[in-house]
N, C-alpha and C positions, 0 to 999 in steps of 0.2 A: 705480899709481892702486889694484893690488888690496889692498897694504898699507892706505891711506886707508879701503877699502870694510871692511874687516877689521877697522879701530880705531873705523870708525861702527856693525860689528854688537856689538862689544862694548861700545862703549861704552852702545847703546842695549839690550842685556840688563843690565847696571849698573842702567841707572836704570829696569827694570822689576822688577829685583830690591829695588830701595830702594823703591819706591812701590807696588808689586802682593804683591812676593814678601813670604819669611819663615815660618818656624816656626811653627805652631800650637801655644798654648800654654795653659794654663786657670791661672788663678789661684786659689792653694792659700784663702785667706785675704785680706782686703781688704789690697792694695798702692797705694802712693801713686806718680804718676809727676813726675820732675822735670827741669828743665832741664838737667839734667848730669849725668853719674854719679856727681862728687864729692856732689854734692846728696843724689842717693838714697844714696849709700854711708854717709852722716854724717848722715842725716835720724834725729832722735832722739837728736841727741848733746848732750850736757848741755854742753861748752867750745866750742860752736860756735852760732852766730846761727841760726835758725829761719830755712830756706827754704819759701816756700809751692807747697806742690804744683802743678802745672800742670793734674792730673784725679787722680781714684781712679778702682781697679779692684775692682768686686764680686767676692766668690768664686764660684767657677763661671765668670765669665765669661771668653771668648776672648778674646786678645790675640796679634798676630803678633810673635814675635821678629826683629828683623835684624839684629841683631850685639849680642853680648857680650863681656864684657870682663873680665880679672882684676885687681885690685888688690892691695893688701898685706894687708887684710883687709876684702874685699869680692867679689862677685861682681856685675856689673851687665849688663842687658839695654837694647837702644837694642827700645824695643817701639812696635807701633800701634794704639791699642784700638781697640774695634768703633766709637767716633764719630770716627774718624779721627786724634786726638790721639797725636803722636808725642811720645816721650821716654824716660828712664831711668825704669827699676824694679830693686829687687835680684831676681834668677835666683829664689833663696833663696824667695820668695814664690810660686813658677809653678812646674807640672809640665808634663811631655810630656804630649801627648794621642793614645792608643794608634792 
């Protein structure tokens, strides 16, 4: 019984973090939000088909970083915009709020 309650609490905390948590950052410049980390990483690449962004983040707009990951040539963040759109943006376009 105790294990079950602990599991429920842990899952509830993870769900809260996913939907309401995140580190607040501000966009340094206009950035696009994509449906995958790879689409964000290779946006603007000449040798790949263009993927339309889900939304854009304007310079100075606060966003919540929920998850971040590193690839060979990129650093991508899973973000939630102020409008509630969730997707991937390049972390190099964002800066930490003090």
